[in-house]
C-alpha positions as CSV (number, residue, x, y, z in Angstrom):
1,M,-22.6,112.6,8.2
2,S,-19.0,111.5,7.7
3,K,-18.4,108.2,5.9
4,K,-17.2,105.5,8.3
5,Q,-13.4,104.9,8.1
6,Y,-11.8,101.4,7.9
7,L,-8.4,99.9,7.0
8,S,-7.4,99.2,3.4
9,I,-5.1,96.4,3.2
10,D,-2.8,95.9,0.1
11,Q,-2.0,92.1,0.6
12,F,0.8,92.4,-1.8
13,Q,2.8,94.4,0.6
14,E,5.0,92.1,2.8
15,D,4.2,94.0,6.1
16,A,0.6,94.8,5.4
17,T,-0.9,92.3,7.8
18,A,1.1,93.7,10.7
19,Q,-1.7,96.2,11.1
20,I,-4.4,93.6,11.7
21,L,-2.7,90.5,12.8
22,P,-0.5,89.8,15.9
23,S,2.0,87.7,14.1
24,Q,3.8,87.5,10.6
25,P,2.8,84.5,8.3
26,L,4.6,81.2,8.6
27,L,5.0,81.0,4.8
28,S,4.7,83.7,2.2
29,S,5.2,84.4,-1.5
30,H,6.1,88.1,-1.0
31,K,9.7,87.6,-2.1
32,S,9.0,84.9,-4.8
33,G,8.6,87.1,-7.7
34,W,4.9,86.1,-8.2
35,N,2.9,89.0,-9.9
36,N,-0.6,88.3,-10.0
37,I,-1.3,86.1,-6.9
38,C,0.1,86.0,-3.5
39,L,0.0,83.2,-0.9
40,A,0.4,83.4,2.9
41,Q,-0.1,80.7,5.5
42,Y,-1.0,81.9,9.1
43,S,-1.6,80.1,12.6
44,E,-3.2,82.9,14.5
45,P,-4.5,82.6,17.9
46,A,-8.0,83.7,19.0
47,W,-8.3,87.3,17.5
48,E,-10.7,89.9,16.3
49,L,-9.9,91.8,13.0
50,P,-10.7,95.6,13.0
51,E,-13.1,96.7,10.2
52,M,-11.1,96.5,7.1
53,C,-11.3,95.6,3.3
54,S,-8.6,93.9,1.1
55,L,-7.5,95.6,-2.1
56,Q,-7.4,92.1,-3.6
57,H,-9.8,89.4,-3.8
58,M,-9.1,86.9,-0.9
59,V,-9.5,83.2,-0.9
60,I,-9.1,81.3,2.4
61,I,-8.5,77.6,3.4
62,Y,-9.0,76.7,6.9
63,T,-7.3,73.7,8.4
64,P,-8.4,73.5,12.0
65,K,-6.7,71.5,14.7
66,Q,-9.6,72.1,17.1
67,S,-13.3,73.1,16.7
68,T,-13.3,76.9,16.1
69,N,-16.0,79.4,15.9
70,V,-15.6,82.1,13.2
71,E,-17.8,85.3,12.6
72,F,-17.8,87.4,9.6
73,R,-19.7,90.6,9.4
74,T,-20.0,92.2,5.9
75,E,-22.2,95.0,5.2
76,G,-24.5,94.6,8.2
77,R,-24.7,90.8,7.5
78,L,-23.5,88.4,10.2
79,S,-22.3,84.9,9.3
80,R,-21.4,82.5,12.0
81,L,-19.8,79.2,11.1
82,Q,-17.8,76.4,12.8
83,H,-14.6,74.7,11.7
84,H,-13.8,71.2,12.9
85,P,-10.5,69.2,12.6
86,G,-12.3,66.4,10.8
87,D,-13.6,68.8,8.1
88,S,-12.3,68.0,4.6
89,V,-9.9,70.9,3.2
90,K,-12.3,71.4,0.3
91,S,-15.2,72.1,2.6
92,C,-13.4,74.9,4.3
93,V,-13.1,77.5,1.6
94,G,-14.0,81.3,2.3
95,I,-14.1,83.9,-0.4
96,M,-13.8,87.6,0.2
97,P,-14.2,90.1,-2.8
98,A,-11.8,93.0,-2.9
99,S,-12.9,96.4,-1.5
100,L,-15.8,94.7,0.6
101,P,-15.6,96.1,4.1
102,F,-15.7,93.3,6.9
103,T,-14.8,92.3,10.2
104,C,-13.8,88.9,11.4
105,A,-13.3,87.0,14.8
106,W,-12.5,83.6,15.9
107,D,-12.1,81.8,19.2
108,Q,-9.4,79.4,18.8
109,E,-6.0,79.3,17.0
110,I,-6.7,78.1,13.4
111,P,-4.2,77.5,10.6
112,S,-5.1,78.9,7.4
113,T,-3.8,79.5,3.9
114,H,-4.7,82.8,2.1
115,L,-4.6,83.4,-1.6
116,Y,-4.9,87.0,-3.0
117,L,-5.6,87.9,-6.6
118,E,-5.3,91.2,-8.2
119,P,-8.8,92.3,-9.3
120,A,-7.5,93.7,-12.6
121,F,-5.9,90.3,-13.3
122,V,-9.1,88.3,-12.5
123,S,-11.2,90.6,-14.8
124,Q,-8.7,90.6,-17.6
125,V,-7.9,86.9,-17.6
126,V,-10.8,86.1,-19.9
127,H,-11.2,89.4,-21.6
128,E,-12.7,87.9,-24.6
129,S,-15.7,86.8,-22.7
130,I,-16.6,89.5,-20.1
131,D,-16.7,93.2,-19.6
132,P,-14.1,93.8,-17.1
133,D,-16.0,96.8,-15.6
134,R,-18.9,94.6,-14.8
135,V,-16.9,91.8,-12.9
136,E,-18.1,91.4,-9.2
137,I,-17.0,88.5,-7.1
138,L,-19.4,87.2,-4.5
139,F,-18.8,86.8,-0.8
140,E,-18.7,83.2,0.6
141,A,-18.2,82.6,4.3
142,K,-17.8,78.8,3.9
143,K,-17.9,76.7,0.8
144,A,-17.0,73.2,-0.5
145,D,-14.8,73.5,-3.4
146,L,-12.4,70.9,-4.4
147,L,-10.6,72.8,-7.1
148,I,-9.9,75.9,-5.1
149,A,-8.5,73.8,-2.3
150,Q,-6.2,71.9,-4.8
151,I,-4.9,75.0,-6.3
152,C,-4.3,76.6,-2.8
153,L,-2.3,73.4,-1.6
154,A,-0.5,73.0,-4.9
155,L,0.9,76.6,-4.7
156,A,1.8,76.3,-1.0
157,A,3.6,73.0,-1.8
158,E,5.6,74.8,-4.6
159,L,6.4,77.8,-2.5
160,E,7.3,75.5,0.5
161,F,9.8,73.8,-1.7
162,D,11.2,76.5,-3.6
163,G,8.7,79.0,-5.4
164,S,11.4,81.6,-6.1
165,Q,11.2,82.8,-9.7
166,N,8.6,80.1,-10.6
167,S,6.2,82.9,-11.6
168,F,5.1,80.8,-14.6
169,Y,3.5,78.1,-12.4
170,A,1.9,80.8,-10.2
171,D,0.5,82.5,-13.2
172,S,-1.0,79.3,-14.4
173,M,-2.7,78.5,-11.1
174,A,-3.9,82.1,-10.8
175,T,-5.4,82.0,-14.3
176,A,-7.2,78.7,-13.4
177,L,-8.5,80.1,-10.0
178,S,-9.6,83.4,-11.7
179,A,-11.7,81.6,-14.4
180,H,-13.1,79.3,-11.7
181,L,-14.1,82.4,-9.5
182,L,-15.7,84.0,-12.5
183,R,-17.6,80.8,-13.4
184,H,-19.0,80.1,-9.9
185,Y,-18.8,83.0,-7.7
186,S,-19.5,86.2,-9.7
187,T,-22.6,88.0,-10.3
188,R,-22.5,87.8,-14.1
189,E,-21.2,84.5,-15.5
190,P,-18.8,84.9,-18.4
191,K,-19.8,83.3,-21.8
192,F,-16.8,81.1,-22.3
193,R,-16.2,80.4,-25.9
194,E,-15.8,76.6,-26.4
195,Y,-13.1,75.5,-28.7
196,E,-12.3,72.1,-29.8
197,D,-9.4,72.3,-32.4
198,G,-6.8,74.1,-30.2
199,L,-4.5,76.7,-31.5
200,S,-4.1,77.1,-35.3
201,A,-0.9,75.8,-36.5
202,Y,0.6,79.3,-36.9
203,K,-0.2,80.3,-33.4
204,L,1.1,77.0,-32.0
205,N,4.4,77.4,-33.8
206,Q,4.7,80.9,-32.7
207,A,4.0,79.8,-28.9
208,I,6.5,77.0,-29.1
209,A,9.2,79.3,-30.7
210,Y,8.6,82.1,-28.1
211,I,8.9,79.5,-25.4
212,N,12.2,77.9,-26.7
213,E,13.8,81.2,-27.4
214,H,13.3,82.2,-23.6
215,L,13.9,79.1,-21.9
216,S,16.7,80.4,-19.9
217,E,14.6,83.4,-18.6
218,N,12.0,83.7,-16.0
219,L,9.2,83.2,-18.5
220,S,5.7,84.5,-17.8
221,L,2.6,83.2,-19.0
222,S,1.3,86.7,-19.7
223,A,4.1,87.2,-22.1
224,I,3.4,84.4,-24.3
225,A,-0.4,85.1,-24.4
226,A,0.4,88.5,-25.3
227,E,2.6,87.5,-28.1
228,L,-0.4,85.5,-29.5
229,N,-2.9,88.3,-28.8
230,I,-5.2,86.1,-26.7
231,S,-6.0,85.9,-23.0
232,Q,-4.0,83.6,-20.6
233,Y,-7.1,81.5,-20.0
234,Y,-7.8,80.7,-23.7
235,F,-4.0,80.2,-24.4
236,C,-3.9,77.6,-21.6
237,R,-7.0,75.8,-22.7
238,L,-6.0,75.8,-26.6
239,F,-2.5,75.0,-25.9
240,K,-3.4,72.0,-24.0
241,Q,-5.9,70.9,-26.6
242,S,-3.0,71.1,-29.2
243,T,-0.2,69.5,-27.4
244,G,-2.0,67.3,-24.6
245,M,-0.1,69.3,-21.9
246,S,-0.4,72.5,-19.9
247,P,2.1,75.4,-21.0
248,H,3.7,74.9,-17.6
249,R,4.4,71.2,-18.2
250,Y,5.6,71.8,-21.8
251,L,7.9,74.5,-20.6
252,M,9.4,72.2,-17.9
253,Q,9.7,69.5,-20.6
254,Q,11.8,71.7,-22.9
255,R,13.9,72.8,-20.1
256,I,14.7,69.3,-19.2
257,E,15.6,68.5,-22.7
258,R,17.8,71.3,-23.0
259,A,19.4,70.4,-19.6
260,K,20.0,66.8,-21.0
261,Q,22.0,68.2,-24.0
262,L,24.1,70.5,-22.0
263,L,24.8,67.6,-19.3
264,R,25.9,65.4,-22.1
265,Q,27.6,67.9,-24.5
266,S,29.2,70.5,-22.3
267,E,31.5,70.8,-19.2
268,L,29.2,73.1,-17.5
269,T,28.5,72.5,-13.6
270,V,25.1,71.3,-12.5
271,T,24.5,74.8,-11.2
272,H,25.2,76.4,-14.5
273,V,23.1,74.0,-16.5
274,A,20.2,74.9,-14.1
275,I,20.8,78.6,-14.8
276,E,21.1,78.1,-18.6
277,C,17.8,76.3,-18.5
278,G,15.8,78.8,-16.5
279,F,15.7,77.2,-13.2
280,A,15.9,79.3,-9.9
281,N,18.6,77.1,-8.4
282,Q,20.2,73.7,-8.5
283,S,17.7,72.2,-6.0
284,H,14.7,73.5,-8.0
285,F,16.5,71.9,-11.1
286,A,17.1,68.6,-9.5
287,K,13.6,68.2,-8.3
288,Y,12.1,68.6,-11.7
289,F,14.9,66.8,-13.5
290,R,14.3,63.7,-11.1
291,E,10.6,64.1,-11.8
292,H,11.0,63.8,-15.5
293,T,13.9,61.3,-15.8
294,G,13.9,59.3,-12.7
295,V,17.5,60.2,-11.9
296,S,19.5,63.2,-10.6
297,P,21.5,65.4,-13.0
298,R,24.7,64.0,-11.7
299,Q,23.5,60.5,-12.2
300,F,22.2,61.4,-15.8
301,R,25.6,62.7,-16.7
302,K,27.4,59.6,-15.8
303,M,25.0,57.3,-17.7
């Protein structure tokens, strides 16, 4: 008997969903430079997907404008659920493991935000605590999960403003999401090591030096973790224990401090200061500068 065929969709390909959906995403990270996580927002009419599987793990947040019936069929199991306009965002989370064949249908237009995670990234993000070959994420048709909803909305907000080249933030969120999925939605919960003292003084200085040496570049979280020879998950946790802030926040703080120096001590335009400090563009720079200082770069220069 021949094996049943179904579509395999690589969600990291920009035109991948054209095979299964009637329209393109309203918002997409495909051109943002994000490496391990991808985001797409849709508002699709009533539709039925062909039998398919995603090459990436999928996390879906539904934000219905009207009561909508949704059906999932996975490996012969049928899951029927309803989404309503009054539902909390955190209660409308769906999880679809990579390579799991499924079909899905819904009877009303329903806005949704999709996150896609590379399986290799998920299994390696805490490589000290789990055998990557034994990682298996579980299917959930509808789950209440505040952290997943917050990560999804934060990434969408970042992308909507200007997510280009901010792969460091995306990697930070992807790391947190991966660890959360492994803790709560996998067949084997990893034995996370608990540390209380943060990074050693040597490794902390090593991390800070690396960040400061690469401020003007599109710095990646994975590059710093690799420099210290630890996983991204543990680097994020231990760095925050040592400094009181996340690596992304520290990076932004250092970039702003360098920007202050350049605004005071050089004749560089604001646009050139933004580039020298590793920001994607002037508007991206102005947003973070105002968040940290309360004034715009031009106002700061006049002070």
